[in-house]
C-alpha positions as CSV (number, residue, x, y, z in Angstrom):
1,M,-6.6,-26.3,18.8
2,A,-10.1,-27.6,18.2
3,P,-11.8,-26.5,14.9
4,S,-14.0,-23.4,15.3
5,T,-17.7,-23.4,14.8
6,V,-18.6,-22.9,11.2
7,V,-20.0,-19.3,10.9
8,N,-22.2,-18.2,8.0
9,L,-19.8,-15.4,6.9
10,Q,-22.2,-14.0,4.3
11,E,-24.6,-13.1,7.1
12,K,-21.8,-11.0,8.7
13,I,-21.0,-8.9,5.6
14,I,-22.7,-5.5,5.5
15,D,-23.6,-3.9,2.1
16,V,-22.7,-0.2,1.9
17,P,-24.4,1.4,-1.0
18,D,-22.7,4.1,-3.1
19,F,-19.2,3.5,-1.7
20,P,-16.6,4.4,-2.8
21,K,-18.6,6.0,-5.5
22,P,-22.3,6.1,-6.6
23,G,-23.6,2.9,-8.0
24,I,-21.2,0.6,-6.2
25,V,-22.3,-1.6,-3.3
26,F,-19.2,-2.1,-1.1
27,K,-19.1,-5.4,0.8
28,D,-17.8,-4.5,4.3
29,I,-16.0,-7.5,5.9
30,T,-15.3,-5.6,9.1
31,P,-17.9,-7.5,11.1
32,I,-16.1,-10.8,10.4
33,L,-12.8,-9.2,11.6
34,L,-14.4,-7.8,14.8
35,D,-15.8,-11.2,15.9
36,P,-13.1,-13.7,16.9
37,E,-15.3,-16.7,16.2
38,S,-16.1,-15.5,12.7
39,M,-12.4,-14.7,12.0
40,R,-11.4,-18.2,13.2
41,S,-14.2,-19.8,11.1
42,M,-13.1,-17.8,8.0
43,V,-9.4,-18.9,8.4
44,D,-10.5,-22.5,9.0
45,Q,-12.7,-22.5,5.9
46,F,-9.9,-21.1,3.8
47,A,-7.4,-23.7,5.2
48,E,-9.8,-26.6,4.5
49,S,-10.3,-25.4,0.9
50,I,-6.5,-25.7,0.2
51,D,-6.0,-29.4,-0.5
52,L,-2.8,-29.0,-2.6
53,P,0.7,-28.6,-1.2
54,I,1.8,-24.9,-1.3
55,D,5.0,-23.1,-0.3
56,K,3.7,-19.6,0.1
57,I,0.6,-17.5,0.3
58,A,0.6,-14.4,-1.9
59,A,-1.7,-11.9,-0.2
60,V,-3.0,-8.9,-2.2
61,E,-3.0,-5.4,-0.6
62,S,-4.7,-4.6,1.7
63,R,-7.7,-6.7,2.8
64,G,-6.0,-9.8,1.4
65,F,-3.3,-9.3,4.1
66,L,-5.9,-9.6,6.8
67,I,-6.8,-13.1,5.5
68,G,-3.4,-14.1,4.2
69,A,-1.4,-13.6,7.4
70,P,-3.4,-15.8,9.8
71,L,-3.9,-18.4,7.0
72,A,-0.1,-18.6,6.3
73,H,0.5,-19.0,10.0
74,R,-2.2,-21.7,10.2
75,L,-0.8,-23.6,7.2
76,G,2.9,-23.1,8.2
77,T,3.8,-21.3,4.9
78,G,5.5,-18.1,4.0
79,L,3.5,-15.0,3.3
80,V,4.3,-12.8,0.3
81,L,3.0,-9.3,0.1
82,I,1.6,-8.1,-3.2
83,R,1.5,-4.3,-3.0
84,K,0.7,-1.2,-5.0
85,K,3.7,0.5,-6.6
86,G,6.1,2.3,-4.3
87,K,5.1,0.6,-1.0
88,L,7.8,-2.1,-0.9
89,P,11.4,-1.1,0.2
90,R,13.5,-3.5,-1.9
91,K,13.9,-4.0,-5.6
92,T,10.6,-5.2,-7.1
93,I,9.0,-7.0,-10.0
94,Q,6.1,-5.0,-11.4
95,Q,2.9,-5.7,-13.3
96,G,0.6,-3.1,-14.7
97,Y,-3.1,-3.6,-15.0
98,G,-6.2,-1.7,-16.1
99,L,-8.9,-0.3,-13.9
100,E,-12.3,1.0,-15.0
101,Y,-11.0,4.5,-14.4
102,G,-7.3,4.2,-15.3
103,E,-4.3,2.0,-14.7
104,D,-2.3,0.9,-11.7
105,I,0.8,-1.2,-10.9
106,I,1.4,-4.0,-8.4
107,E,4.7,-5.2,-7.1
108,V,6.4,-8.1,-5.3
109,Q,9.9,-7.8,-3.9
110,E,12.6,-9.7,-5.8
111,G,13.5,-12.8,-3.9
112,D,10.2,-13.2,-2.0
113,L,9.1,-15.7,-4.7
114,N,11.5,-18.2,-6.2
115,S,11.5,-20.5,-9.2
116,G,9.4,-23.5,-8.4
117,D,7.5,-21.9,-5.4
118,R,4.0,-23.3,-5.3
119,V,1.8,-20.2,-4.5
120,M,-1.8,-19.7,-3.5
121,I,-3.1,-16.2,-4.1
122,I,-5.4,-14.9,-1.4
123,D,-7.7,-11.8,-1.5
124,D,-11.0,-10.7,-0.1
125,V,-12.9,-10.2,-3.3
126,L,-12.8,-11.2,-6.9
127,A,-14.6,-8.5,-8.9
128,T,-13.6,-7.6,-12.5
129,G,-10.4,-9.7,-12.1
130,G,-7.8,-7.0,-13.0
131,T,-5.9,-7.0,-9.8
132,A,-6.1,-10.8,-9.5
133,H,-4.9,-11.3,-13.1
134,A,-2.0,-8.9,-12.5
135,T,-1.1,-10.8,-9.3
136,E,-1.1,-14.0,-11.2
137,L,1.3,-12.5,-13.8
138,V,3.7,-10.9,-11.3
139,C,3.9,-14.2,-9.4
140,K,4.7,-16.1,-12.6
141,T,7.2,-13.5,-13.7
142,A,9.0,-14.0,-10.4
143,G,9.2,-17.8,-11.2
144,A,6.5,-19.1,-9.0
145,E,3.8,-21.6,-10.0
146,V,0.4,-20.3,-9.2
147,I,-1.6,-23.2,-7.8
148,G,-4.8,-21.3,-7.4
149,F,-6.8,-18.4,-6.0
150,R,-8.9,-18.2,-2.8
151,F,-11.3,-15.4,-2.3
152,L,-13.7,-14.6,0.5
153,M,-16.2,-13.3,-2.0
154,N,-16.6,-13.7,-5.8
155,L,-18.9,-11.2,-7.5
156,K,-19.7,-13.6,-10.2
157,F,-21.8,-11.2,-12.2
158,L,-18.6,-9.2,-13.0
159,N,-17.0,-12.2,-14.7
160,G,-13.6,-11.7,-13.1
161,E,-12.9,-15.5,-13.3
162,Q,-12.6,-15.2,-17.1
163,K,-9.3,-13.3,-16.7
164,L,-7.6,-15.9,-14.5
165,T,-5.9,-19.1,-15.6
166,A,-5.3,-20.8,-12.3
167,P,-8.3,-22.5,-10.5
168,I,-10.3,-20.3,-8.1
169,Q,-12.5,-21.0,-5.1
170,S,-14.5,-18.6,-3.0
171,L,-16.2,-19.0,0.3
172,I,-19.1,-16.8,-0.8
173,D,-20.6,-16.3,-4.3
174,Y,-22.7,-13.3,-5.3
175,D,-24.6,-14.0,-8.6
176,D,-26.1,-10.5,-8.8
């Protein structure tokens, strides 16, 4: 398949003020998903950013799944689902993390990651870094080596990068 046209993905994202609560500007990626050429371009840009050998993509619930699945297919790797507590059917490894308004837990199924697996963590946005950091920890607890993170967007003004130990790249950076 020939490479897709490079689409300026930032132009497709729609800012939705005061969602999910007042003061937050939600970055709606739905227009990227609705347009096949934009979706292809996004997956191509992610694939081109991964220049290290990996065994699996670990995709974070839920918008990370929308990126991780086609990317894993494109790269010929396995896809590991990182989900909120209680959503996976088999025995899990858990990691708690803090939120601005409480705490939550993410899980990965035992056996989905193995000792020595080289994993790239994929999600749509890096904000404060809590979920990303918990994902990094749960992958390491499962025995995997976290090679890096790839995000569609990095909200750099929230300093989420400071919580992560593996290298990160994003397709779009928001400085404010």
